[in-house]
Each structure stands twice: as structure tokens, then as C-alpha cells.
Steps between C-alpha positions, in 0.01 A plus 500: 500500500548398862828453684443123507460492123809713442696281740390184321560637151848632586603172662340289226704691241818459705443124529452487121824697458690248714340219295631664184850503651448127563435479125851634441635243744313235299663629182845492662432147623393380155767659279774571752479877477370790295537511123608850397561413133408185306729231632669733751389415855622679808529231764268559795456227755168427663478294816237228526331304226322594180181347641534711813527816290195399298309472829635832631412674174151361443407469868610856566301630204187317615537615861552859389196479275293356788586804712420737212164333432403491866602865534259590222222283643539620858242785484235268357529252787253535785762532776560719800786748483704282736444193286601696188829589670549137604437391138743761366782419742426128479521474122814716491660280767407189302653631179828606662533187714454280193752715312753440778410130493563471124831687504642342817357155424688497172824529697430213740518124474151434640352795302381654829201265498566358846669612822697178519666269253276359229532264203600810299801578719634619831367790699713805568470838665435644153222252425331594828511868396316404182250276678390701804352815337315297235352234727225720653422635153390156381212520748448876497433510126225242536340691788515834315356353181212344696436836670498668157257244358271542801514879459393466136218256583373712791501811284311330218239360743429847641412641159 
């Protein structure tokens, strides 16, 4: 297993771990805490909305799985060593930037979807922190997936 694969697998698993913590936050948001005995709930507050925690939980799981899958596929793609590194670092960046977006966006009025005010709410310094790392990822993921598809097609045409 190459360094790039190990890097992707380790980070993919960590993103999934953070998504599982978001699942706890979802639970706290839904029931107001953690049930330790039937009917006995220890109150634990969760910031944000239930919908935001659903997005952080499921989005995080899917992003982590994308990194894990791409890490496993990496050796079978017809790519140069430099492009493999770019794919590895790119997909890891995407997963973490979206994780930040989900967690921070759930704490902001405009959900970190815009730099300025939007119909969802006002912008803030916090919303900008959620927006800026994720914005390039929206485009980078498309580019990297196209590169991966081309690498599969090129490899299959050679054989």
C-alpha cells in the first residue's frame, strides 16, 4: 500500500469518525440529551438545527466514504505519481473542508452558503470560516472526478 493510499484511508476514517460524532449531536438535538436508562435523559445541548446535524452526519459519512473508495481505486487509475498525490491531497482536502462547512454552517444564520447576507440569514465571521474552505472544494471535486474517469477510460482503451 502506497503512502497516498494510507494517507487517504487514515483521513477517510477520521472524517467518518467526526461524522459519527455528528450523529451524537443529532441525537442530542432530537431528544435533548443522552438516555442512560429508559426515561432518564442526561441533558446535553447541541447548537444548530436537527436538519443541520442530519447533513453533518450523512454528508460526513459520504465524504469519508468517497475518500476511502478513491484511496482503494488510486492504484488502478492510469495517473502519474504527481497526479496521484494531487488526487490524494485533493480528496482529503475536500472531505475536511466539507466537514468544517457542515459543522460551522450549522452554527450560522446563513448556513455558510454565502459570504454575504442571504435569504437564509446574515453573514458573520463564523459563516465566512465555514464558507471559504469549502468553496474551492465544490469545483475541485468535479475536476478530480473527471480526472479519475479519464484515467479509467484511458487505461481501458490501452488494453
